[in-house]
C-alpha positions in Angstrom: 96.2 36.8 86.0 93.7 39.7 85.9 92.6 41.1 82.6 92.0 44.8 82.4 88.8 46.1 80.8 89.3 47.6 77.4 89.3 51.3 76.7 88.3 53.1 73.5 91.3 53.4 71.1 93.2 50.4 72.3 94.4 47.9 69.7 94.6 44.2 70.2 95.7 41.1 68.3 93.9 37.8 68.4 95.9 34.6 68.6 95.3 34.1 64.8 96.9 37.5 64.1 93.7 39.4 63.4 94.0 43.1 64.5 91.1 44.9 66.1 90.5 48.3 67.8 88.0 49.1 70.6 85.7 51.7 69.2 82.9 51.9 71.8 82.0 50.5 75.2 78.3 50.2 76.0 78.1 49.8 79.8 74.3 49.6 79.7 74.3 46.6 77.3 77.6 45.3 78.8 79.3 45.1 75.4 82.5 46.2 73.8 82.3 47.3 70.1 85.4 46.5 68.1 86.5 47.2 64.5 88.8 44.8 62.8 91.6 46.0 60.6 89.6 45.2 57.5 86.8 47.5 58.7 84.4 44.9 60.0 82.5 45.9 63.2 81.6 43.4 65.9 80.4 43.3 69.5 81.9 41.3 72.4 80.2 40.8 75.7 82.2 42.3 78.5 81.9 39.0 80.4 83.5 37.2 77.5 86.3 39.7 77.1 88.9 37.7 79.1 88.1 34.6 77.1 89.1 36.3 73.9 92.9 35.8 74.6 93.6 39.3 73.1 97.1 40.8 73.3 97.3 44.6 73.5 99.4 46.0 70.6 100.4 49.3 69.2 98.2 50.8 66.5 99.3 49.6 63.1 101.4 52.0 61.0 99.4 51.2 57.9 95.8 52.1 59.0 94.4 51.9 55.5 93.1 48.4 56.0 89.8 49.7 57.4 89.5 52.5 54.7 87.6 51.4 51.6 89.7 53.3 49.0 91.8 52.1 46.1 95.1 53.7 45.1 93.2 55.2 42.1 91.2 57.2 44.6 94.3 58.9 45.9 96.0 59.6 42.6 95.2 60.2 39.0 96.2 57.9 36.1 99.7 59.5 35.5 102.3 58.8 38.2 102.5 61.7 40.6 99.3 63.4 39.2 96.9 64.4 41.9 93.3 63.2 41.5 91.1 65.9 40.0 89.1 66.0 43.2 92.1 66.2 45.4 91.8 70.0 45.9 88.1 70.2 45.7 86.3 67.5 47.8 83.0 68.3 46.2 84.4 67.7 42.7 85.6 64.3 43.9 82.2 63.4 45.2 80.5 64.4 42.0 82.7 62.1 40.0 81.7 59.1 42.1 78.0 59.8 41.6 
């Protein structure tokens, strides 16, 4: 069974259930750069790609796994209240500093 080479934007699942996305392909170094659902970045040698036993899957509906934000970053303390920096991105950054 021939294994197709990956392309940027494809999502795969490892046999243990870990999700990853192909984010870059470096033909010069013969590597595939992948980002796991939790945000971790890794490289896989193109020659080793078929040995990974990856299954192509659709992109997850909940992509927030790779985004390092807590629910408090989206909303204020009162339910339904928008964060004070929601309308002004610079105000939001100033709060974090």
